[in-house]
N, C-alpha and C positions, 0 to 999 in steps of 0.2 A: 463905237469903241473910242475911248479917249487916249489911246496910246499906252495904257497900262493894263496888262493882262495878268491873270493868275496863271500859275503853271498848268493847271487843268484846262483853262480856256485856251491857252496856247497849244497844248497838246491836241485838243479837239478841233482846233481851227487853224492848223498849220498853213494851209494854202492862203487863207484870208490874212493871217499874220504876216506872211511873206509879202503878199500884195500890198498891204498897208505900209510896210517898211519901205517898199519900193516907191509907192505913189505919194504917201503922206509924209513919211520921215521916220526917224528912229522909234521903235516900239519897245516898251519896257515890260519885262516879264518878272513878276514878283513871286518868290517862294519863301519858305521858312529860312533860307540861308542868305537871302538878300535880293537885290534887284539886278537883273541882267538886261543889257541894252542890245537890241538887234537893229543893225543898220546896214544899208546897202553901200558897198564900195564899188567904184568904177572897176570894170574888167579891163585892165590895161593890156591883156593879151590880144584884144581885138585891135585891128588897124584903125588909126585915126581917119575920119572921113576926109579931112583936108589932104592928108598924105596920100590917101588912095586916089583922090582926084588928080593930084599932081603927077602921079605915076601914069595916069591914063591920058594926059595931055599930049597933043602932037609935038613931036620933037623937030627942031630945025628952024 
């Protein structure tokens, strides 16, 4: 897949579409009303790894 999906392809391959958006980059879904772009954004609700490690360091 070259990153451009028809709406029917996207509907039938949702898991693959999401995986490619995560691993390859933004995926475009084309239908009769236009082109929609699916991209993954960082989940900022998860703790930053560096911050987590700093909290675990020995104090003193």
